[in-house]
N, C-alpha and C positions, 0 to 999 in steps of 0.2 A: 062426466068429464072424461075426455080422451087424453089419458096420460101418455099416450104413445107419440105425442106431438110436442114440438117446441113452438114458441110464439115469437115471430119476427115480422116487423113492418105491418102490424095490425091483423095478422092472420095466423092460425095454427097450421103448422106444416111439418112434414117428416124431417127428421134429422138427416144430415148428409151421409153419415156413416152407415145407416141402416142397422146399427147395433143398439142394444138396450142394456140398461142397468136395472137389476131387480131390487125392489124396495121390500124389505122383509118386516113382517110383524114380529117384534122381539119376544112376544109371549108365545104365540102359536108356531113361530118359525116358518109360517107360510108366506108366499109372495103376495103382497097386497096389490102391487101394480108394477109395471115396467115403464121406465122413462128413457128417452133417447140418450145414447152416449154421444153427446155433442163433441164436435172437434173444431179445428181451426177454421174450416170452411164456414161452419155455422157462426162462429164468432165474427169472422170477417163480414158476413152478410148482416148480422145483427148490429155491429158497430157502424156499418155503412148506412143502415136504416136510421139509426139514432142520430148520426151526424147530419143526415139529410133533413130530419125532422126538427133539429135543434133551433134553427133561426126563427121559425114560425112559433114554436112553443115558448121560446125565450121572449119573443115580442109581445106575447099576451100579457095582460095586466095580472098582478097577483090575484086580484079578485076573480078574474076569469079562470085562472088555473085552480083556485080554491073551490070554485063552484063545481068544477068537474070532479075534483077529488072528493068533495063532500057527497056528490051524487053517487060516486063509486062506493063510498063508505056505506051508504044506505043499502045499496045492492049487496055489498059484502056482508052486512049484518043478516041479510036474508039467508045466508049459508050457515048460520051459527050452529045448528044441530049437526049438519054435515061435517063442519070443521071439527067439532068435538069428537065425533066418532072417528074421523080420519086421523086426528092427532093421537088418539088412543091406539089406533092401529099401527101408525108408523113410528111413534116414540115410545108407547107402552106405559104411560103413566095413568094413574087412577082418574076417574071421571071428574070428581070434585076439583082436584088440582088442575086438571086439564081445562075444565070450563072456566075457572077463575083466572089462571095464570097464562094459559096458552091461547085462549080465545078472547074472553071478555076484556081482559086488560088491554088487548091490542086495539080494540075499538076505541078505547079511551086515549091510547097513544096517537092514533090518527087524529082524533078530535083536538088533542093538545097542539099538534102541529098546524092544524087549520087555524086555531086561535092565534098562534104565534105569527103565522104567515100574514094573516089579515091585519095585524097591528104593527108589524115590523117596518121600521123606517129604513129604506134602502139608501137614502141620501142624507148626508149630514153637512150642514153649512159650516164653512171656515171663513176667516177674515178675508182671504184672497182666493176662495174657490170652494170646493166641496169634496167630500169623500163619497164615492159611489160604490155600491156593492152590486155585483152582477153575477148571473149564472156562469158556471165554469165551462160547461159543454157536455160531452159524452162522459158519463160516470159508470164505472164498473162496480157492482156490488156483490161481494162474495160472503155468503152467510153460513153459519154453522148448523149442526144437527140438534143441539141440546135444547134450544128454544126456536123451533123452526119458523114459526110465524112471527114471533116477537122481533127477531133480528131482521127479518125482511121488512117489517113495518117500520122499524126504527130507522132504516136506511132509505127505503123507497119513498116514504111520505115526504120527508124534508127535501130530498133530492128533486122530486118532481115539482113540489110547491115552489122551490127556489128558481125553477125555470130550466133545470137540466133535463137531458134525456138519458135513459138508463138501459144498461144491459145487466140483467140479474142472473147470477148463478147460485141457486140454492144448494145446500148440501146434497150430495148424492144419496145419503142415508135417509134423510127426511125431507124430500122435495115437494111433496104433494099439495100441501095447503097453499103454497105460493101460486099454484095454478088458479085457484079460486079468486085470489086477490087480482091477478092479471085479468081474469075474465070479467070481474066486477068493474074494474076501471075501464076496460074496453067497452062494456055495455053502457057505461055512463057517458061515452063520447070522447074518451081520451084519443087524440089523433094518432094515426098509424105511425109507428117508429118511435114514439115517445117512451114506451116501456116495452122491452123485449126480454124474453125468458129463454135461456139456454141451459139445459141440464147437462150433467156429465161429471167427469172426474176432475178434481182440482189440478192434477198434473197435466191435463189436456186443456179443458176450457179455462180454468183459472190462469194457467201460464200464458195462454193465448191472449187473454184480456189484459194481464198485467204488463205484457211487453208490447201491446198494440200501440202504435204511434198516434192513433186518433182518439185513444182514451185519455182524457185529461185528468181524471182522478180515479183512484181505487180506494174503496172502503172495504176493509176486511175484518171479520171477527173469527177468531179461532185460537189455536195454541200459539205460544210465544215462538216456538221453533218455526212453525209455518209462517208466522208474521214476519220473521226475519227474512225468509225467502221471498215473500211477497214484496217486502220493502226493497230488497236487492233488485228483483226483477222490474219493479215499477220505476226505479231510478235509472234503469237502462235507457229509458226514454223521458226522464225527468218529468214526472207527473206528481200531482198532489197525492198524499197518502194519509189515510186515517186508519189506525189500527186499534182494535179492542181485543186484548189478549188475555193471558192467564192470570191466576191469582192464587195466593196461599194466605187467606185472610184470617186475622186473629180476632177473637172476642176476649177483651180484657175484663175480668171480674174484679172489682175493687173491694177492699175490706168493708164489711157491713152490708154487702149486697145480699139480695134474696136469691138463694141458690135454686129454688124452684123456678123463679123467673129466668135466671141465667140458663138453666137446663132447657127450658121451653124455647128460649130465643135461639140458642145454639143448635138444638135439634131441628127446629123449623128451618134453619138455614143450611145446615150440613147434610141432613138426611133427605129433605124434600127433593123431588125430581130424581130420586135415587142417587143423590150426591152429584148429579151432572149439571152443576151450576158454577159459573166462573167466579161469582162473588161469594160463594159459600164460606161461612166461618168454619174452617177445618182445623184451626188451632184454638184451644181454650186455655187462656192464661189465668191462673188462680194463685192466691197466696199459698206458700208451701204448707202453712198450718191448716189450710182449708181443703187440701187435696181429697181427703176421705169424704168430706161433706159434699164436694163437687161430684164425686163418683156415686155417692148414694142418691143424689138428686137426679143424676143422669139415669141410673138404674130404674128409678121410678118413672121418669119421663119416657124412656125407651119402650115402655109397655104400650105406648100409644102409636108405635111405629112398627109396621109389619109389611114386609115385601111379599108380594104374591100376584095373583091374577089381577090385572088392572081393571077388569070388569066385575070383580068381586068387591062389594061395598066395604068389606072388612079390610081390604088392602089399602095401605097409605103410601106404599111404594110399589113401583112396578119393576120389571126386569131391567138389567143393563142393556143399552140399546143395541149392541152388536157383539159378535164373538170376539172381535179384535179388542174392543173396549173392556169386555169382561175379563179377558186374559190379562190385560194391563192391570186391572184392579186386583185380580188374584195375585199377580206377581208382586205388586206393591205390598200387599198384606204379608206375603211370605218373607219378603225382604225386611219388613218392619220387625217381624218375629226374630229373624236371624240377627238383626241389629240390637236385640236385647229388649225390645218393647214388650210390655206386659199387657195382654189383651184382657182388660177388666170387664168389658162388655162385648158380647157377640162371639162368633166362632168363624174360623177361616172357611171360606166357601170352597166347594169341590170344583176344581178347574175343569173336570170332565163332566160335570152335571149337565143334564139335558136343559134344565131351566136356568137361565142366567140371573139367579137371585142372590143378592148380597144383603143380608140383614145388617142393621146398624152395628158398627164396630167402634170401640173406643180403646185407644192405646195410652199407656203412661210410660214413664221412665225411658223414653227414647233420647239419645244424645242429640245435641243441637245440630249436628251435621248429618243426621239420618235422613234418608230419602223421603220418608213419610213426613218429616218436618219441613223439608226444603222444597219438595216437588208437588205439583198438582196431580192428584190421584183421579179425580172425577168419579168418585164412588162415595158411598155413605160411610166414610172413615174419618174419625175425629181423633186428634192427638191432644192430650192434656199436658201443658207445660206449667211449671211452677216458678214463682218469683219471690224475692225477699222484700222488696219495697217498690214504690211507684217508679223510681228511676230505672230499676231493672225491668219492670214490666214494660215500660216504654221502649227500652233498648231491645228486649226480646221481640216485642210486637213488630218493631221496625227492622229486625234482623232477617230480612228476606229480600230477594231480588225483585219481588213483586210489590205492587202497591195499589191494588184495585179497590179493596174495601176493608173496613175494620169496624169493630163495634166496642162499646164500653157499657158495662152494667154496674150501677152503683148510685150513690147520692148524686143527684142531677148536676149540681154546680161543679163538683169535683170531676164527675164523668165528662162533662163538656170540656173542662180544662185539659184533661188527659186526651180527649178526642182531638183537640187542636194540635197536639204534639205528634199524632200518628201520621205516618207518611202514606196516605191512601186517598184515592179520588172521591170516596164517599164514606163517611163515618156516621154510624147510627148509635144514638144514646138510648139505652133501655129499650122501650117498645116504640121508638120513633118510627114513623111511617115514611117510606120513600115517596117523594113527590114526583109525579109524572112530568112536571115542568122543570125539574132540576137536571143539570147536566150529569152525564154518566161517562166515566172513563177513569184511567189509572195513572199512577206515578210509575217511575222506573220502567221495568220490563213488562208492565201491564198495558203499555200501549202509547199511542200518539193521538191527540185530538179528543173530542168529546162527542157523545151521542145524546139525544133528547134535549129538551129545553131550547132556549134561544141559542146557546152555543152549538147544539147539535144541528140547528138550522143553518147557522153561520158557516159550518164546515163546508157547505155546498155553495158558497158564494166566493167570488173573487173580489178583491179590494182594489179600487182605483182611486188615486189622488188626482183630482182635476183642478188645475190652477188657471185663474183668469183675472 
């Protein structure tokens, strides 16, 4: 694959600037590849190609579009081994996790959207007319670094199947796997201009896309702060916005729960992917009387988690993705200690260390207004909070500006009742499994709109009331 090109109007070509961004392996610190530093000229060309291709692509039947995407999926599956190695190189997470969550899961996501598209009714009869759902037009998709392929698939698949044309800007930190998706769809016969890829910095390519008058919708995944800016820029030309933003998710442990189970659930959420997950349970809420029990269970569970070389089978965590992110995590840990937090598990990482490794860390005794309690850290850092009764547990769980995810561990009927009271877009009870057909998104400052499932498909459709 030639990563020195961008993809516009059905062909790989040089970027207009002639400049490149280095993609670093977070473990070896070597340059994996260089991708073009796209600019406004590239964006204008890509948007023009997408706008030109839109009428013919939108005019195809859903079945015709689905046939092309399905053929592309089969070609994409052929890159499986390459994708696994590539994701280890650019994101730095262990092979088992990378294979399962960063690659194989995304084949299933595309399959789910194919199922939805083929069965979705775009017209609904009324007494005096009908409701018609139509493609929006040119859609800009801005994706993050922490799940490089997952977020691309979650956006590209429904956008194309719904009949839109796309300009994709992957994260400049982890852009490489998107190249293979674009190539697979192109080889499957996707018409020129329907899917375009422009790499580069968010402040250049992203800004050019969000303010472009011919872009009819922007779908963005990233931090809440960046989401606010994307929203402001997008509204300068009044376009549809979908935002999937940050989280500070609680796991509520009810009296009578099994603490070994609770520790396993919270560790699997908070520590996996080196804590670089927006829906991670980063707050563990337990009855005050059970605090020591929770700590003991976590000390036992954390024996299963070790940060190290992602190609070492003994490693369950890899390095933090970048020097900037590592510095942020180190600063958060230092601030938590200064705020009076007791580090009952782990030790503060060395900010000057050559390897950007953070072993799992657990804090207790932090005040409710501490940064580690309020802000997204994006590292394997867990905070234990205590409560007196169920009412206080719900209040503490909801005492956040975010609302992306939450969990409850305990007797099922009671846990479901508590889950209904939590202000979050997805709530998991005990070992409940997330359904690929379920919508994904958050309350409050965790975003606007939904991804995945029928609702994720509908984000890419306009609604028209037709009376006669």
